[in-house]
Predicted model as a PDB file, atoms N, CA, C, CB and O in Angstrom, pLDDT in the B-factor column:
MODEL        1                                                                  
ATOM      1  N   MET A   1       8.931  15.007  10.239  1.00 57.00           N  
ATOM      2  CA  MET A   1      10.180  14.208   8.968  1.00 57.00           C  
ATOM      3  C   MET A   1      10.256  12.824   9.982  1.00 57.00           C  
ATOM      4  CB  MET A   1      12.346  15.297   8.669  1.00 57.00           C  
ATOM      5  O   MET A   1      10.594  12.535  11.129  1.00 57.00           O  
ATOM      6  N   ILE A   2       9.595  12.048   8.513  1.00 55.00           N  
ATOM      7  CA  ILE A   2       9.290  10.986   9.335  1.00 55.00           C  
ATOM      8  C   ILE A   2      10.615  10.009   7.646  1.00 55.00           C  
ATOM      9  CB  ILE A   2       6.885  10.577   9.721  1.00 55.00           C  
ATOM     10  O   ILE A   2      10.582  10.092   6.418  1.00 55.00           O  
ATOM     11  N   VAL A   3      11.477   9.279   8.594  1.00 59.00           N  
ATOM     12  CA  VAL A   3      12.403   7.934   8.432  1.00 59.00           C  
ATOM     13  C   VAL A   3      11.696   6.778   8.233  1.00 59.00           C  
ATOM     14  CB  VAL A   3      13.265   7.620   9.626  1.00 59.00           C  
ATOM     15  O   VAL A   3      10.842   6.412   9.041  1.00 59.00           O  
ATOM     16  N   PHE A   4      11.950   6.199   7.292  1.00 53.00           N  
ATOM     17  CA  PHE A   4      11.055   5.375   6.807  1.00 53.00           C  
ATOM     18  C   PHE A   4      12.290   4.144   6.924  1.00 53.00           C  
ATOM     19  CB  PHE A   4      10.284   5.860   5.233  1.00 53.00           C  
ATOM     20  O   PHE A   4      12.684   3.727   5.835  1.00 53.00           O  
ATOM     21  N   VAL A   5      12.912   3.549   8.142  1.00 58.00           N  
ATOM     22  CA  VAL A   5      14.337   2.350   8.054  1.00 58.00           C  
ATOM     23  C   VAL A   5      14.122   0.940   7.615  1.00 58.00           C  
ATOM     24  CB  VAL A   5      15.028   2.056   9.562  1.00 58.00           C  
ATOM     25  O   VAL A   5      14.807   0.048   7.114  1.00 58.00           O  
ATOM     26  N   GLY A   6      12.641   1.137   8.088  1.00 54.00           N  
ATOM     27  CA  GLY A   6      12.616  -0.349   7.950  1.00 54.00           C  
ATOM     28  C   GLY A   6      11.589  -1.395   9.244  1.00 54.00           C  
ATOM     29  O   GLY A   6      11.644  -1.185  10.455  1.00 54.00           O  
ATOM     30  N   THR A   7      10.712  -2.504   8.573  1.00 58.00           N  
ATOM     31  CA  THR A   7      10.434  -3.244  10.073  1.00 58.00           C  
ATOM     32  C   THR A   7      10.826  -4.343  10.272  1.00 58.00           C  
ATOM     33  CB  THR A   7       9.188  -3.446  10.471  1.00 58.00           C  
ATOM     34  O   THR A   7      10.765  -4.952  11.340  1.00 58.00           O  
ATOM     35  N   GLY A   8      11.316  -4.750   9.159  1.00 62.00           N  
ATOM     36  CA  GLY A   8      11.617  -6.187   9.345  1.00 62.00           C  
ATOM     37  C   GLY A   8      10.523  -7.793   8.966  1.00 62.00           C  
ATOM     38  O   GLY A   8      10.452  -8.965   9.335  1.00 62.00           O  
ATOM     39  N   PHE A   9       9.976  -7.036   8.203  1.00 72.00           N  
ATOM     40  CA  PHE A   9       8.925  -8.093   7.739  1.00 72.00           C  
ATOM     41  C   PHE A   9       9.355  -8.361   6.977  1.00 72.00           C  
ATOM     42  CB  PHE A   9       7.699  -7.965   7.459  1.00 72.00           C  
ATOM     43  O   PHE A   9      10.280  -7.577   6.763  1.00 72.00           O  
ATOM     44  N   GLY A  10       9.279  -9.416   5.956  1.00 79.00           N  
ATOM     45  CA  GLY A  10       9.937 -10.067   4.916  1.00 79.00           C  
ATOM     46  C   GLY A  10       8.741 -11.052   4.375  1.00 79.00           C  
ATOM     47  O   GLY A  10       7.701 -11.106   5.031  1.00 79.00           O  
ATOM     48  N   CYS A  11       8.903 -11.922   3.041  1.00 84.00           N  
ATOM     49  CA  CYS A  11       7.138 -12.161   3.088  1.00 84.00           C  
ATOM     50  C   CYS A  11       8.469 -14.167   3.514  1.00 84.00           C  
ATOM     51  CB  CYS A  11       5.420 -11.688   0.635  1.00 84.00           C  
ATOM     52  O   CYS A  11       9.559 -14.669   3.239  1.00 84.00           O  
ATOM     53  N   ALA A  12       6.941 -14.472   4.454  1.00 84.00           N  
ATOM     54  CA  ALA A  12       7.328 -15.360   5.442  1.00 84.00           C  
ATOM     55  C   ALA A  12       7.069 -17.128   4.138  1.00 84.00           C  
ATOM     56  CB  ALA A  12       5.996 -15.053   7.241  1.00 84.00           C  
ATOM     57  O   ALA A  12       7.462 -18.275   4.349  1.00 84.00           O  
ATOM     58  N   TYR A  13       6.465 -16.698   3.199  1.00 89.00           N  
ATOM     59  CA  TYR A  13       6.669 -18.713   1.799  1.00 89.00           C  
ATOM     60  C   TYR A  13       7.597 -17.930   1.083  1.00 89.00           C  
ATOM     61  CB  TYR A  13       4.802 -19.607   0.208  1.00 89.00           C  
ATOM     62  O   TYR A  13       7.872 -16.738   0.943  1.00 89.00           O  
ATOM     63  N   PRO A  14       8.074 -19.296   0.583  1.00 89.00           N  
ATOM     64  CA  PRO A  14       9.306 -18.641  -1.196  1.00 89.00           C  
ATOM     65  C   PRO A  14       8.190 -18.130  -1.986  1.00 89.00           C  
ATOM     66  CB  PRO A  14      10.380 -20.270  -2.572  1.00 89.00           C  
ATOM     67  O   PRO A  14       8.671 -17.458  -2.898  1.00 89.00           O  
ATOM     68  N   ASP A  15       6.528 -18.150  -2.064  1.00 91.00           N  
ATOM     69  CA  ASP A  15       6.019 -17.651  -3.217  1.00 91.00           C  
ATOM     70  C   ASP A  15       5.279 -17.246  -2.600  1.00 91.00           C  
ATOM     71  CB  ASP A  15       5.680 -18.267  -4.301  1.00 91.00           C  
ATOM     72  O   ASP A  15       4.225 -17.883  -2.617  1.00 91.00           O  
ATOM     73  N   GLY A  16       5.318 -15.959  -1.669  1.00 91.00           N  
ATOM     74  CA  GLY A  16       4.440 -14.911  -0.876  1.00 91.00           C  
ATOM     75  C   GLY A  16       5.086 -13.391  -1.281  1.00 91.00           C  
ATOM     76  O   GLY A  16       5.950 -12.940  -2.032  1.00 91.00           O  
ATOM     77  N   TYR A  17       4.462 -13.081  -0.655  1.00 91.00           N  
ATOM     78  CA  TYR A  17       4.533 -11.386  -0.459  1.00 91.00           C  
ATOM     79  C   TYR A  17       4.979 -11.212   0.750  1.00 91.00           C  
ATOM     80  CB  TYR A  17       3.158 -10.518  -0.568  1.00 91.00           C  
ATOM     81  O   TYR A  17       4.644 -12.147   1.477  1.00 91.00           O  
ATOM     82  N   GLY A  18       5.635 -10.357   1.306  1.00 90.00           N  
ATOM     83  CA  GLY A  18       5.435  -9.615   3.145  1.00 90.00           C  
ATOM     84  C   GLY A  18       6.089  -7.997   2.753  1.00 90.00           C  
ATOM     85  O   GLY A  18       7.081  -7.689   2.092  1.00 90.00           O  
ATOM     86  N   ILE A  19       5.031  -7.120   3.496  1.00 89.00           N  
ATOM     87  CA  ILE A  19       3.913  -5.998   3.339  1.00 89.00           C  
ATOM     88  C   ILE A  19       4.105  -5.609   4.077  1.00 89.00           C  
ATOM     89  CB  ILE A  19       2.658  -6.034   3.231  1.00 89.00           C  
ATOM     90  O   ILE A  19       3.653  -6.228   5.040  1.00 89.00           O  
ATOM     91  N   ASN A  20       5.157  -3.861   4.571  1.00 86.00           N  
ATOM     92  CA  ASN A  20       4.568  -3.459   6.136  1.00 86.00           C  
ATOM     93  C   ASN A  20       4.253  -2.471   5.846  1.00 86.00           C  
ATOM     94  CB  ASN A  20       5.372  -3.378   7.449  1.00 86.00           C  
ATOM     95  O   ASN A  20       4.325  -2.398   4.619  1.00 86.00           O  
ATOM     96  N   TYR A  21       3.642  -0.857   6.612  1.00 84.00           N  
ATOM     97  CA  TYR A  21       3.470   0.051   5.822  1.00 84.00           C  
ATOM     98  C   TYR A  21       3.726   0.834   7.694  1.00 84.00           C  
ATOM     99  CB  TYR A  21       1.884   0.075   4.575  1.00 84.00           C  
ATOM    100  O   TYR A  21       3.774   0.443   8.861  1.00 84.00           O  
ATOM    101  N   LEU A  22       3.830   2.198   6.847  1.00 81.00           N  
ATOM    102  CA  LEU A  22       4.511   3.327   7.306  1.00 81.00           C  
ATOM    103  C   LEU A  22       3.614   4.952   7.399  1.00 81.00           C  
ATOM    104  CB  LEU A  22       5.757   3.366   6.282  1.00 81.00           C  
ATOM    105  O   LEU A  22       3.862   5.956   6.731  1.00 81.00           O  
ATOM    106  N   PRO A  23       2.516   4.770   8.472  1.00 82.00           N  
ATOM    107  CA  PRO A  23       1.446   5.873   8.046  1.00 82.00           C  
ATOM    108  C   PRO A  23       2.189   7.054   9.029  1.00 82.00           C  
ATOM    109  CB  PRO A  23      -0.489   5.432   8.487  1.00 82.00           C  
ATOM    110  O   PRO A  23       2.771   6.803  10.085  1.00 82.00           O  
ATOM    111  N   GLY A  24       2.012   8.496   8.377  1.00 80.00           N  
ATOM    112  CA  GLY A  24       2.528   9.649   8.640  1.00 80.00           C  
ATOM    113  C   GLY A  24       1.249  10.726   8.477  1.00 80.00           C  
ATOM    114  O   GLY A  24       0.167  10.665   7.894  1.00 80.00           O  
ATOM    115  N   ASN A  25       2.026  11.891   9.409  1.00 81.00           N  
ATOM    116  CA  ASN A  25       0.935  12.736   8.480  1.00 81.00           C  
ATOM    117  C   ASN A  25       0.242  13.537   7.074  1.00 81.00           C  
ATOM    118  CB  ASN A  25       0.950  13.302   8.881  1.00 81.00           C  
ATOM    119  O   ASN A  25      -0.560  14.472   7.077  1.00 81.00           O  
ATOM    120  N   MET A  26       0.823  12.855   5.950  1.00 80.00           N  
ATOM    121  CA  MET A  26       0.501  13.121   5.101  1.00 80.00           C  
ATOM    122  C   MET A  26       1.312  11.914   4.640  1.00 80.00           C  
ATOM    123  CB  MET A  26       0.549  14.413   4.767  1.00 80.00           C  
ATOM    124  O   MET A  26       1.661  12.152   3.483  1.00 80.00           O  
ATOM    125  N   VAL A  27       1.612  11.129   4.900  1.00 81.00           N  
ATOM    126  CA  VAL A  27       2.539  10.073   3.989  1.00 81.00           C  
ATOM    127  C   VAL A  27       1.963   8.972   4.373  1.00 81.00           C  
ATOM    128  CB  VAL A  27       4.198   9.970   4.213  1.00 81.00           C  
ATOM    129  O   VAL A  27       1.486   8.975   5.508  1.00 81.00           O  
ATOM    130  N   LEU A  28       1.839   7.651   3.484  1.00 83.00           N  
ATOM    131  CA  LEU A  28       1.957   6.186   3.569  1.00 83.00           C  
ATOM    132  C   LEU A  28       3.046   5.702   2.934  1.00 83.00           C  
ATOM    133  CB  LEU A  28       0.868   5.518   3.065  1.00 83.00           C  
ATOM    134  O   LEU A  28       3.465   6.010   1.819  1.00 83.00           O  
ATOM    135  N   LYS A  29       3.546   4.806   3.830  1.00 84.00           N  
ATOM    136  CA  LYS A  29       4.894   4.085   2.790  1.00 84.00           C  
ATOM    137  C   LYS A  29       4.517   2.452   3.188  1.00 84.00           C  
ATOM    138  CB  LYS A  29       7.021   4.642   3.425  1.00 84.00           C  
ATOM    139  O   LYS A  29       3.882   2.151   4.198  1.00 84.00           O  
ATOM    140  N   PHE A  30       4.915   1.700   2.422  1.00 86.00           N  
ATOM    141  CA  PHE A  30       4.587   0.174   2.078  1.00 86.00           C  
ATOM    142  C   PHE A  30       6.583   0.289   1.938  1.00 86.00           C  
ATOM    143  CB  PHE A  30       3.174  -0.329   0.206  1.00 86.00           C  
ATOM    144  O   PHE A  30       7.400   1.070   1.450  1.00 86.00           O  
ATOM    145  N   GLY A  31       6.593  -0.563   2.437  1.00 87.00           N  
ATOM    146  CA  GLY A  31       8.105  -1.304   1.646  1.00 87.00           C  
ATOM    147  C   GLY A  31       7.156  -2.878   0.654  1.00 87.00           C  
ATOM    148  O   GLY A  31       6.982  -2.174  -0.340  1.00 87.00           O  
ATOM    149  N   ILE A  32       6.881  -3.463   0.472  1.00 88.00           N  
ATOM    150  CA  ILE A  32       7.429  -4.497  -0.278  1.00 88.00           C  
ATOM    151  C   ILE A  32       8.184  -5.506  -1.030  1.00 88.00           C  
ATOM    152  CB  ILE A  32       7.321  -4.448  -0.431  1.00 88.00           C  
ATOM    153  O   ILE A  32       8.837  -5.160  -2.014  1.00 88.00           O  
ATOM    154  N   GLU A  33       8.132  -7.168  -0.503  1.00 88.00           N  
ATOM    155  CA  GLU A  33       9.006  -7.245  -0.726  1.00 88.00           C  
ATOM    156  C   GLU A  33       8.364  -9.040  -1.265  1.00 88.00           C  
ATOM    157  CB  GLU A  33      10.058  -6.675   0.382  1.00 88.00           C  
ATOM    158  O   GLU A  33       7.243  -9.531  -1.129  1.00 88.00           O  
ATOM    159  N   SER A  34       9.687  -9.644  -1.909  1.00 89.00           N  
ATOM    160  CA  SER A  34       8.805 -11.265  -2.577  1.00 89.00           C  
ATOM    161  C   SER A  34      10.444 -11.870  -3.078  1.00 89.00           C  
ATOM    162  CB  SER A  34       7.180 -10.962  -4.544  1.00 89.00           C  
ATOM    163  O   SER A  34      11.437 -11.157  -3.218  1.00 89.00           O  
ATOM    164  N   LYS A  35      10.405 -12.697  -3.193  1.00 89.00           N  
ATOM    165  CA  LYS A  35      11.427 -13.528  -3.038  1.00 89.00           C  
ATOM    166  C   LYS A  35      11.488 -13.798  -5.579  1.00 89.00           C  
ATOM    167  CB  LYS A  35      10.718 -15.373  -1.445  1.00 89.00           C  
ATOM    168  O   LYS A  35      10.757 -14.239  -6.466  1.00 89.00           O  
ATOM    169  N   LYS A  36      13.423 -12.881  -5.378  1.00 86.00           N  
ATOM    170  CA  LYS A  36      13.369 -13.059  -7.121  1.00 86.00           C  
ATOM    171  C   LYS A  36      12.981 -14.715  -7.933  1.00 86.00           C  
ATOM    172  CB  LYS A  36      15.146 -12.634  -7.682  1.00 86.00           C  
ATOM    173  O   LYS A  36      12.382 -15.113  -8.932  1.00 86.00           O  
ATOM    174  N   SER A  37      13.878 -15.383  -6.591  1.00 88.00           N  
ATOM    175  CA  SER A  37      13.327 -17.165  -6.959  1.00 88.00           C  
ATOM    176  C   SER A  37      12.042 -17.289  -7.559  1.00 88.00           C  
ATOM    177  CB  SER A  37      13.112 -18.192  -5.550  1.00 88.00           C  
ATOM    178  O   SER A  37      11.876 -18.001  -8.550  1.00 88.00           O  
ATOM    179  N   SER A  38      11.312 -16.778  -7.137  1.00 90.00           N  
ATOM    180  CA  SER A  38       9.497 -16.976  -7.349  1.00 90.00           C  
ATOM    181  C   SER A  38       9.026 -17.293  -9.002  1.00 90.00           C  
ATOM    182  CB  SER A  38       8.568 -15.226  -6.857  1.00 90.00           C  
ATOM    183  O   SER A  38       9.645 -16.644  -9.845  1.00 90.00           O  
ATOM    184  N   THR A  39       8.544 -17.731  -9.228  1.00 92.00           N  
ATOM    185  CA  THR A  39       8.314 -17.221 -10.243  1.00 92.00           C  
ATOM    186  C   THR A  39       6.402 -17.194 -10.916  1.00 92.00           C  
ATOM    187  CB  THR A  39       9.401 -17.988 -11.021  1.00 92.00           C  
ATOM    188  O   THR A  39       5.702 -17.367 -11.914  1.00 92.00           O  
ATOM    189  N   GLU A  40       6.377 -16.662  -8.752  1.00 92.00           N  
ATOM    190  CA  GLU A  40       4.731 -17.264  -8.332  1.00 92.00           C  
ATOM    191  C   GLU A  40       4.285 -15.426  -8.311  1.00 92.00           C  
ATOM    192  CB  GLU A  40       4.494 -18.512  -6.187  1.00 92.00           C  
ATOM    193  O   GLU A  40       3.224 -14.814  -8.435  1.00 92.00           O  
ATOM    194  N   THR A  41       5.661 -15.044  -8.094  1.00 93.00           N  
ATOM    195  CA  THR A  41       4.851 -13.974  -7.362  1.00 93.00           C  
ATOM    196  C   THR A  41       5.739 -12.346  -8.731  1.00 93.00           C  
ATOM    197  CB  THR A  41       5.458 -13.979  -4.885  1.00 93.00           C  
ATOM    198  O   THR A  41       6.365 -12.838  -9.669  1.00 93.00           O  
ATOM    199  N   ASP A  42       5.706 -10.757  -8.709  1.00 93.00           N  
ATOM    200  CA  ASP A  42       5.779 -10.559  -9.184  1.00 93.00           C  
ATOM    201  C   ASP A  42       5.797  -9.008  -8.488  1.00 93.00           C  
ATOM    202  CB  ASP A  42       5.301 -11.250  -9.894  1.00 93.00           C  
ATOM    203  O   ASP A  42       4.815  -8.489  -9.018  1.00 93.00           O  
ATOM    204  N   THR A  43       6.569  -7.700  -7.316  1.00 91.00           N  
ATOM    205  CA  THR A  43       6.846  -7.477  -6.637  1.00 91.00           C  
ATOM    206  C   THR A  43       5.851  -6.230  -7.263  1.00 91.00           C  
ATOM    207  CB  THR A  43       8.115  -7.731  -6.243  1.00 91.00           C  
ATOM    208  O   THR A  43       5.052  -5.498  -6.679  1.00 91.00           O  
ATOM    209  N   ASN A  44       6.308  -6.318  -8.930  1.00 92.00           N  
ATOM    210  CA  ASN A  44       5.629  -4.499  -8.837  1.00 92.00           C  
ATOM    211  C   ASN A  44       4.341  -4.842  -9.895  1.00 92.00           C  
ATOM    212  CB  ASN A  44       7.043  -2.790  -9.713  1.00 92.00           C  
ATOM    213  O   ASN A  44       4.338  -4.367 -11.031  1.00 92.00           O  
ATOM    214  N   ALA A  45       3.445  -5.562  -9.489  1.00 93.00           N  
ATOM    215  CA  ALA A  45       2.501  -6.085  -9.885  1.00 93.00           C  
ATOM    216  C   ALA A  45       2.044  -5.990  -8.891  1.00 93.00           C  
ATOM    217  CB  ALA A  45       2.494  -7.086 -10.454  1.00 93.00           C  
ATOM    218  O   ALA A  45       1.011  -5.322  -8.833  1.00 93.00           O  
ATOM    219  N   PHE A  46       2.565  -6.585  -7.669  1.00 92.00           N  
ATOM    220  CA  PHE A  46       1.135  -5.862  -6.427  1.00 92.00           C  
ATOM    221  C   PHE A  46       1.924  -4.361  -6.084  1.00 92.00           C  
ATOM    222  CB  PHE A  46       0.840  -7.120  -4.323  1.00 92.00           C  
ATOM    223  O   PHE A  46       1.370  -3.435  -5.490  1.00 92.00           O  
ATOM    224  N   ARG A  47       2.711  -4.346  -6.368  1.00 92.00           N  
ATOM    225  CA  ARG A  47       2.574  -2.736  -6.159  1.00 92.00           C  
ATOM    226  C   ARG A  47       1.405  -2.301  -7.119  1.00 92.00           C  
ATOM    227  CB  ARG A  47       4.084  -1.837  -6.583  1.00 92.00           C  
ATOM    228  O   ARG A  47       0.394  -1.719  -6.725  1.00 92.00           O  
ATOM    229  N   GLU A  48       1.571  -2.529  -7.971  1.00 94.00           N  
ATOM    230  CA  GLU A  48       0.700  -1.797  -8.763  1.00 94.00           C  
ATOM    231  C   GLU A  48      -1.174  -1.859  -8.324  1.00 94.00           C  
ATOM    232  CB  GLU A  48       1.059  -2.435 -10.281  1.00 94.00           C  
ATOM    233  O   GLU A  48      -2.051  -1.036  -8.588  1.00 94.00           O  
ATOM    234  N   SER A  49      -1.270  -3.318  -7.499  1.00 94.00           N  
ATOM    235  CA  SER A  49      -2.284  -3.364  -7.456  1.00 94.00           C  
ATOM    236  C   SER A  49      -2.801  -2.777  -5.442  1.00 94.00           C  
ATOM    237  CB  SER A  49      -2.510  -4.886  -8.159  1.00 94.00           C  
ATOM    238  O   SER A  49      -3.841  -2.545  -4.824  1.00 94.00           O  
ATOM    239  N   VAL A  50      -1.487  -2.784  -5.192  1.00 92.00           N  
ATOM    240  CA  VAL A  50      -1.317  -1.937  -3.896  1.00 92.00           C  
ATOM    241  C   VAL A  50      -2.138  -0.436  -4.108  1.00 92.00           C  
ATOM    242  CB  VAL A  50       0.461  -1.669  -3.599  1.00 92.00           C  
ATOM    243  O   VAL A  50      -3.256  -0.187  -3.655  1.00 92.00           O  
ATOM    244  N   LEU A  51      -1.341   0.424  -4.860  1.00 91.00           N  
ATOM    245  CA  LEU A  51      -1.934   1.872  -5.251  1.00 91.00           C  
ATOM    246  C   LEU A  51      -2.948   1.575  -5.309  1.00 91.00           C  
ATOM    247  CB  LEU A  51      -1.607   2.645  -6.401  1.00 91.00           C  
ATOM    248  O   LEU A  51      -3.708   1.604  -4.341  1.00 91.00           O  
ATOM    249  N   ASN A  52      -3.367   1.077  -6.832  1.00 93.00           N  
ATOM    250  CA  ASN A  52      -4.937   1.014  -7.878  1.00 93.00           C  
ATOM    251  C   ASN A  52      -6.163   0.865  -6.734  1.00 93.00           C  
ATOM    252  CB  ASN A  52      -5.033  -0.734  -9.181  1.00 93.00           C  
ATOM    253  O   ASN A  52      -7.239   1.429  -6.937  1.00 93.00           O  
ATOM    254  N   ALA A  53      -5.940   0.100  -5.564  1.00 93.00           N  
ATOM    255  CA  ALA A  53      -6.664  -0.236  -4.335  1.00 93.00           C  
ATOM    256  C   ALA A  53      -6.815   1.387  -3.629  1.00 93.00           C  
ATOM    257  CB  ALA A  53      -5.693  -1.494  -3.304  1.00 93.00           C  
ATOM    258  O   ALA A  53      -7.914   1.941  -3.605  1.00 93.00           O  
ATOM    259  N   LEU A  54      -5.631   2.014  -3.102  1.00 88.00           N  
ATOM    260  CA  LEU A  54      -5.652   3.038  -2.838  1.00 88.00           C  
ATOM    261  C   LEU A  54      -6.325   4.217  -3.386  1.00 88.00           C  
ATOM    262  CB  LEU A  54      -4.791   3.093  -2.779  1.00 88.00           C  
ATOM    263  O   LEU A  54      -7.152   4.831  -2.712  1.00 88.00           O  
ATOM    264  N   HIS A  55      -5.966   4.609  -4.745  1.00 88.00           N  
ATOM    265  CA  HIS A  55      -6.589   5.614  -5.518  1.00 88.00           C  
ATOM    266  C   HIS A  55      -7.969   5.346  -5.151  1.00 88.00           C  
ATOM    267  CB  HIS A  55      -6.290   5.576  -7.061  1.00 88.00           C  
ATOM    268  O   HIS A  55      -8.568   6.227  -4.535  1.00 88.00           O  
ATOM    269  N   ASP A  56      -8.780   3.865  -5.542  1.00 88.00           N  
ATOM    270  CA  ASP A  56      -9.579   4.152  -5.399  1.00 88.00           C  
ATOM    271  C   ASP A  56     -10.838   4.467  -3.829  1.00 88.00           C  
ATOM    272  CB  ASP A  56      -9.589   3.519  -6.230  1.00 88.00           C  
ATOM    273  O   ASP A  56     -11.979   4.902  -3.679  1.00 88.00           O  
ATOM    274  N   MET A  57     -10.059   4.087  -3.219  1.00 85.00           N  
ATOM    275  CA  MET A  57     -10.678   4.176  -1.709  1.00 85.00           C  
ATOM    276  C   MET A  57     -10.615   5.913  -1.592  1.00 85.00           C  
ATOM    277  CB  MET A  57      -9.543   3.188  -0.284  1.00 85.00           C  
ATOM    278  O   MET A  57     -11.474   6.740  -1.290  1.00 85.00           O  
ATOM    279  N   ARG A  58      -9.130   6.036  -1.993  1.00 83.00           N  
ATOM    280  CA  ARG A  58      -9.250   8.171  -2.078  1.00 83.00           C  
ATOM    281  C   ARG A  58     -10.814   8.561  -3.002  1.00 83.00           C  
ATOM    282  CB  ARG A  58      -7.341   9.162  -3.544  1.00 83.00           C  
ATOM    283  O   ARG A  58     -11.575   9.400  -2.520  1.00 83.00           O  
ATOM    284  N   ARG A  59     -11.075   8.031  -4.010  1.00 84.00           N  
ATOM    285  CA  ARG A  59     -11.908   8.653  -5.188  1.00 84.00           C  
ATOM    286  C   ARG A  59     -13.252   8.826  -3.778  1.00 84.00           C  
ATOM    287  CB  ARG A  59     -12.284   7.307  -7.023  1.00 84.00           C  
ATOM    288  O   ARG A  59     -13.652   9.825  -3.181  1.00 84.00           O  
ATOM    289  N   MET A  60     -13.683   7.157  -3.648  1.00 81.00           N  
ATOM    290  CA  MET A  60     -14.344   7.130  -3.063  1.00 81.00           C  
ATOM    291  C   MET A  60     -14.816   7.833  -1.260  1.00 81.00           C  
ATOM    292  CB  MET A  60     -14.196   6.201  -3.428  1.00 81.00           C  
ATOM    293  O   MET A  60     -15.547   7.652  -0.286  1.00 81.00           O  
ATOM    294  N   CYS A  61     -13.867   8.597  -1.766  1.00 78.00           N  
ATOM    295  CA  CYS A  61     -13.672   9.313  -0.319  1.00 78.00           C  
ATOM    296  C   CYS A  61     -13.732  11.154  -0.217  1.00 78.00           C  
ATOM    297  CB  CYS A  61     -12.020   8.788   0.212  1.00 78.00           C  
ATOM    298  O   CYS A  61     -13.903  12.040   0.621  1.00 78.00           O  
ATOM    299  N   GLU A  62     -13.477  10.985  -1.620  1.00 76.00           N  
ATOM    300  CA  GLU A  62     -13.478  12.278  -2.510  1.00 76.00           C  
ATOM    301  C   GLU A  62     -15.175  12.662  -2.186  1.00 76.00           C  
ATOM    302  CB  GLU A  62     -13.006  11.924  -4.470  1.00 76.00           C  
ATOM    303  O   GLU A  62     -15.972  11.799  -1.817  1.00 76.00           O  
ATOM    304  N   ASP A  63     -15.477  13.849  -2.360  1.00 68.00           N  
ATOM    305  CA  ASP A  63     -16.511  14.223  -2.798  1.00 68.00           C  
ATOM    306  C   ASP A  63     -16.479  14.723  -4.603  1.00 68.00           C  
ATOM    307  CB  ASP A  63     -16.850  15.260  -1.763  1.00 68.00           C  
ATOM    308  O   ASP A  63     -15.579  14.369  -5.365  1.00 68.00           O  
ATOM    309  N   VAL A  64     -17.734  15.650  -5.038  1.00 63.00           N  
ATOM    310  CA  VAL A  64     -17.528  15.942  -6.984  1.00 63.00           C  
ATOM    311  C   VAL A  64     -16.571  16.222  -7.305  1.00 63.00           C  
ATOM    312  CB  VAL A  64     -18.191  17.002  -7.787  1.00 63.00           C  
ATOM    313  O   VAL A  64     -15.880  15.654  -8.150  1.00 63.00           O  
ATOM    314  N   ASN A  65     -16.291  17.315  -6.598  1.00 68.00           N  
ATOM    315  CA  ASN A  65     -15.143  18.611  -6.114  1.00 68.00           C  
ATOM    316  C   ASN A  65     -13.590  17.970  -6.375  1.00 68.00           C  
ATOM    317  CB  ASN A  65     -15.313  19.081  -4.096  1.00 68.00           C  
ATOM    318  O   ASN A  65     -12.829  18.709  -7.000  1.00 68.00           O  
ATOM    319  N   GLY A  66     -12.891  16.216  -5.803  1.00 66.00           N  
ATOM    320  CA  GLY A  66     -11.752  16.546  -5.497  1.00 66.00           C  
ATOM    321  C   GLY A  66     -12.110  16.710  -4.509  1.00 66.00           C  
ATOM    322  O   GLY A  66     -11.042  16.738  -3.898  1.00 66.00           O  
ATOM    323  N   LYS A  67     -13.055  16.895  -3.608  1.00 70.00           N  
ATOM    324  CA  LYS A  67     -12.271  18.011  -2.101  1.00 70.00           C  
ATOM    325  C   LYS A  67     -12.907  16.187  -1.080  1.00 70.00           C  
ATOM    326  CB  LYS A  67     -13.747  20.657  -1.378  1.00 70.00           C  
ATOM    327  O   LYS A  67     -13.894  15.522  -1.392  1.00 70.00           O  
ATOM    328  N   TYR A  68     -12.058  15.931  -0.086  1.00 66.00           N  
ATOM    329  CA  TYR A  68     -12.567  15.115   1.046  1.00 66.00           C  
ATOM    330  C   TYR A  68     -13.876  15.142   2.192  1.00 66.00           C  
ATOM    331  CB  TYR A  68     -11.585  15.161   1.700  1.00 66.00           C  
ATOM    332  O   TYR A  68     -14.097  16.084   2.953  1.00 66.00           O  
ATOM    333  N   ASP A  69     -14.449  14.229   2.134  1.00 62.00           N  
ATOM    334  CA  ASP A  69     -15.817  14.226   2.475  1.00 62.00           C  
ATOM    335  C   ASP A  69     -16.053  13.080   4.207  1.00 62.00           C  
ATOM    336  CB  ASP A  69     -16.691  13.509   0.820  1.00 62.00           C  
ATOM    337  O   ASP A  69     -16.808  12.135   4.438  1.00 62.00           O  
ATOM    338  N   ALA A  70     -15.229  13.634   4.888  1.00 61.00           N  
ATOM    339  CA  ALA A  70     -15.261  12.527   5.444  1.00 61.00           C  
ATOM    340  C   ALA A  70     -17.586  11.909   5.905  1.00 61.00           C  
ATOM    341  CB  ALA A  70     -13.925  12.978   7.000  1.00 61.00           C  
ATOM    342  O   ALA A  70     -17.945  11.126   6.784  1.00 61.00           O  
ATOM    343  N   SER A  71     -18.133  12.364   5.307  1.00 62.00           N  
ATOM    344  CA  SER A  71     -19.893  11.412   5.891  1.00 62.00           C  
ATOM    345  C   SER A  71     -19.582  10.057   5.097  1.00 62.00           C  
ATOM    346  CB  SER A  71     -21.963  12.314   5.089  1.00 62.00           C  
ATOM    347  O   SER A  71     -19.757   8.889   5.445  1.00 62.00           O  
ATOM    348  N   THR A  72     -18.936  10.728   3.626  1.00 56.00           N  
ATOM    349  CA  THR A  72     -18.769   9.300   2.295  1.00 56.00           C  
ATOM    350  C   THR A  72     -17.469   8.214   2.514  1.00 56.00           C  
ATOM    351  CB  THR A  72     -18.353  10.105   0.442  1.00 56.00           C  
ATOM    352  O   THR A  72     -16.956   7.405   1.742  1.00 56.00           O  
ATOM    353  N   ALA A  73     -17.178   8.579   3.933  1.00 52.00           N  
ATOM    354  CA  ALA A  73     -15.783   7.466   4.676  1.00 52.00           C  
ATOM    355  C   ALA A  73     -17.137   6.793   5.471  1.00 52.00           C  
ATOM    356  CB  ALA A  73     -14.035   8.430   6.091  1.00 52.00           C  
ATOM    357  O   ALA A  73     -16.961   5.745   6.093  1.00 52.00           O  
ATOM    358  N   ARG A  74     -17.886   7.139   5.453  1.00 47.00           N  
ATOM    359  CA  ARG A  74     -18.090   6.009   6.724  1.00 47.00           C  
ATOM    360  C   ARG A  74     -19.446   4.730   5.817  1.00 47.00           C  
ATOM    361  CB  ARG A  74     -19.017   7.170   8.677  1.00 47.00           C  
ATOM    362  O   ARG A  74     -20.409   4.765   5.051  1.00 47.00           O  
ATOM    363  N   LEU A  75     -18.723   3.894   6.498  1.00 41.00           N  
ATOM    364  CA  LEU A  75     -19.864   2.955   5.970  1.00 41.00           C  
ATOM    365  C   LEU A  75     -22.054   2.588   6.977  1.00 41.00           C  
ATOM    366  CB  LEU A  75     -18.663   1.278   6.079  1.00 41.00           C  
ATOM    367  O   LEU A  75     -22.855   1.817   6.449  1.00 41.00           O  
TER     368      LEU A  75                                                      
ENDMDL                                                                          
END                                                                             
């Protein structure tokens, strides 16, 4: 079991994001931060973009039957 306590990555700029990740055997956890006071950032929208990118990468690595194919993961 992995316990995610946090790694201390925060956003470095008032209108930026802080993001960290923790990979495990069957899980990939992210911590995403932005300042509530910023009108330039949206943590939920950024989260959705990260999720969409990860789903796209997974689809690129799966074959037509939905199973992982290591040969398609190579460039």
